[in-house]
C-alpha positions in Angstrom: 61.8 -1.0 24.8 64.4 1.8 24.7 64.1 4.7 22.2 67.4 3.6 20.8 65.6 0.7 19.2 63.3 3.0 17.2 65.4 3.0 14.1 62.3 3.8 12.0 62.7 7.3 13.2 66.0 7.5 11.3 64.4 6.7 8.0 64.5 9.6 5.6 63.4 10.4 2.1 64.9 13.2 0.0 62.9 16.1 -1.2 63.9 18.4 -4.1 67.0 20.4 -3.3 68.4 17.6 -1.2 66.2 18.3 1.8 65.9 15.2 4.0 62.5 14.5 5.6 62.0 11.8 8.3 59.5 9.3 7.0 57.9 9.0 10.4 56.7 12.1 12.1 54.2 13.3 14.7 51.0 15.0 13.5 49.3 17.4 16.0 45.9 17.9 14.3 43.2 18.2 17.0 45.8 18.3 19.8 44.5 21.0 22.0 46.7 24.1 22.5 47.1 23.4 26.2 48.4 19.9 25.5 50.5 20.6 22.4 53.7 21.5 24.3 53.6 18.3 26.5 52.8 16.1 23.5 55.6 17.4 21.3 58.1 17.4 24.2 57.3 13.7 24.8 57.7 12.9 21.1 61.1 14.6 21.0 62.1 12.6 24.1 61.0 9.4 22.4 63.2 10.3 19.4 60.8 11.9 16.9 62.5 14.5 14.8 59.6 15.5 12.5 56.6 17.5 13.7 53.7 18.5 11.5 51.4 21.4 12.5 49.3 24.1 10.8 48.0 27.5 11.5 44.4 26.1 11.4 45.3 23.7 14.3 45.7 26.7 16.6 48.6 25.0 18.4 51.7 26.4 16.7 52.6 28.2 20.0 52.6 25.0 21.9 54.7 23.3 19.3 57.2 26.2 19.3 57.4 26.1 23.1 58.2 22.4 23.0 60.9 23.0 20.4 62.4 25.7 22.5 62.4 23.7 25.8 63.9 20.6 24.1 67.1 22.4 23.5 67.9 20.4 20.3 69.9 22.0 17.5 67.4 23.5 15.0 68.7 21.4 12.1 67.8 18.2 14.0 64.0 18.7 13.9 62.0 18.9 10.7 59.1 21.3 11.2 56.1 21.7 8.8 53.2 24.1 9.0 50.4 25.1 6.6 48.7 28.2 5.1 45.0 28.5 6.1 42.3 29.1 3.5 41.5 32.5 5.0 45.1 33.6 4.5 45.3 32.7 0.8 46.4 35.2 -1.8 49.9 36.6 -2.5 50.3 39.3 0.1 48.2 37.6 2.8 50.2 34.4 2.4 53.5 36.3 2.9 52.1 37.8 6.1 50.7 34.5 7.2 54.1 32.8 6.9 55.7 35.5 9.1 52.9 35.0 11.6 53.5 31.2 11.7 57.2 31.7 12.2 56.5 34.1 15.1 54.1 31.7 16.8 56.6 28.8 16.4 59.5 31.0 17.5 61.5 30.0 14.4 63.4 31.9 11.8 62.7 29.3 9.0 60.5 26.3 8.4 61.6 23.1 6.8 58.3 22.7 4.8 55.4 25.0 4.2 52.2 23.8 2.6 49.0 25.3 1.1 46.6 23.5 3.4 43.7 23.2 0.9 43.2 24.2 -2.7 39.8 25.9 -1.9 39.1 26.2 -5.6 35.9 28.3 -5.0 38.1 31.2 -3.8 40.5 31.0 -6.8 43.4 32.1 -4.7 45.7 29.2 -4.4 47.6 30.1 -7.6 48.6 33.5 -6.0 49.4 31.7 -2.7 51.8 29.3 -4.6 53.6 32.3 -6.1 54.1 33.6 -2.5 55.5 30.3 -1.4 57.8 30.3 -4.3 59.1 33.7 -3.3 59.7 32.5 0.3 61.6 29.5 -1.1 63.7 31.7 -3.5 64.6 34.0 -0.6 65.9 31.0 1.4 63.3 31.5 4.2 62.0 27.9 3.9 63.7 24.8 2.9 60.9 23.2 0.8 57.3 24.1 -0.2 54.4 21.9 -1.1 50.6 21.5 -1.0 48.0 19.5 0.9 44.8 18.0 -0.3 45.5 18.8 -4.0 43.8 16.5 -6.5 45.2 15.6 -9.9 43.3 18.5 -11.6 44.8 21.0 -9.1 48.3 19.6 -9.6 48.0 19.7 -13.3 47.2 23.4 -13.2 49.9 24.1 -10.8 52.6 22.3 -12.8 51.5 24.2 -15.9 52.4 27.5 -14.3 54.8 26.8 -11.4 58.5 27.6 -11.3 58.9 25.1 -8.5 57.3 21.7 -8.4 55.7 21.0 -5.0 58.0 18.9 -2.9 55.1 17.3 -1.1 51.4 16.6 -1.4 50.0 15.8 2.0 46.8 13.9 1.5 44.4 11.6 3.3 45.6 8.1 2.4 45.2 4.8 4.2 44.4 1.2 3.1 40.6 1.8 2.6 41.3 5.2 0.8 44.5 4.8 -1.0 43.9 7.3 -3.8 46.0 5.2 -6.3 45.5 7.5 -9.3 46.6 10.6 -7.3 49.5 8.7 -5.7 50.7 7.5 -9.1 50.4 11.1 -10.5 52.6 12.4 -7.6 55.1 9.6 -8.2 55.3 10.5 -11.9 56.2 14.1 -11.0 58.6 13.4 -8.1 56.1 14.8 -5.6 56.5 13.0 -2.2 53.2 11.8 -0.8 52.7 12.5 2.9 49.9 10.6 4.5 47.6 12.2 7.0 45.1 10.0 8.8 47.4 7.1 7.8 45.5 4.7 9.9 42.1 5.7 8.6 41.5 7.4 12.0 41.7 3.9 13.4 38.9 2.5 11.2 41.3 0.4 9.1 42.9 -1.3 12.0 40.0 -3.8 12.5 40.0 -5.0 8.9 40.5 -8.8 8.9 43.4 -8.5 6.4 45.2 -6.1 8.8 44.5 -8.1 11.9 45.6 -11.4 10.3 48.9 -9.9 9.2 49.4 -8.4 12.7 48.7 -11.7 14.4 51.1 -13.6 12.1 53.9 -11.2 12.7 53.2 -10.6 16.4 52.8 -6.8 16.0 50.0 -4.3 16.3 47.6 -3.5 13.5 48.9 0.1 13.5 52.4 -1.2 12.9 51.2 -3.2 9.9 49.5 -0.2 8.3 52.3 2.2 9.0 54.9 -0.2 7.5 52.7 -0.5 4.4 53.0 3.2 4.0 56.8 3.2 4.4 57.3 0.3 2.0 55.6 2.5 -0.7 57.9 5.4 0.0 55.4 7.6 1.8 55.9 9.9 4.8 53.5 9.3 7.7 52.4 11.6 10.5 50.2 9.6 12.8 48.6 11.7 15.5 48.6 10.5 19.1 48.8 12.1 22.5 49.9 8.8 24.1 53.6 8.3 24.7 53.2 4.5 24.5 51.6 4.8 21.0 54.3 7.2 19.9 56.8 4.5 20.7 54.7 1.7 19.1 54.1 3.8 15.9 57.8 4.2 15.5 58.8 0.6 16.1 58.4 -0.6 12.6 61.6 -2.2 11.5 60.5 -5.6 12.7 57.3 -5.5 10.7 58.4 -7.1 7.4 55.6 -7.3 5.0 55.6 -9.8 2.1 54.4 -9.0 -1.5 51.2 -10.8 -0.7 50.7 -8.7 2.4 51.2 -5.5 0.5 48.8 -6.7 -2.2 46.2 -7.7 0.4 46.4 -4.2 2.0 46.1 -2.6 -1.4 43.0 -4.5 -2.0 41.2 -2.8 0.9 40.7 0.3 -1.2 37.0 1.4 -1.1 37.3 4.9 -2.4 35.5 6.2 0.7 37.0 9.4 2.1 36.8 10.1 5.8 37.7 13.8 5.7 36.6 16.8 3.7 36.4 16.8 -0.1 39.2 19.0 -1.5 37.0 20.0 -4.4 34.5 21.7 -2.1 36.1 22.4 1.3 36.0 26.2 1.7 36.0 27.1 5.4 38.4 30.0 6.2 40.0 27.9 9.0 40.4 31.2 11.0 39.0 31.1 14.5 
């Protein structure tokens, strides 16, 4: 397979302000700092043009080094990072954004997110005000949130000058968060799925494997296409070049309405990751 065949990497959805975001990107959560440059360089060689990192991942420098060595025009690669819990608050968020840019070696980001609401700290409201300032100053193309539940979004929408462009959340067939996804859709907030494969756990579900066998594709391709067909952005994490290619080879995976309904029916309400209502670690190491 040649990378030219990976037309799924050309799929884009549009955020507020006309910002185009590739629907398939590479997530680098838990990619060690020492490996991040190689992994991102390989993804860019494969054809990925969307990389998602975070200050808490402690690999922004490696991502930045890869972007620099690739020699691609800046506007060709969509780059996202996130504000740590320990950097929340108005002034601290402004400084944290500058620090992220320095680590990445960039002058601007395409998307900057509040990583967690951390409601116990009561600071995300001031953090959002800082992100709005960065956006108004033209120093970031779009701003959003991650792990925000409906109650957090309701409060934000009641006071915000800018609606979040994105809510990056855990979402996969067995934990589809339909109420939250519907709320985001009602308010034109793009849902970005992390752990889109359920950290691999959803790939062995009989419904998934039956569809994959019928179509002659992988279980991961079935689940990722399910996401795309519902308008979501996906950032599957992998350090394997072969899986990077496979994860982006989705245009031959045509799901029927029955397939989509069967995948929707896998919802159990069981979360794999941390609970946004209680997660409060500083994320600073």
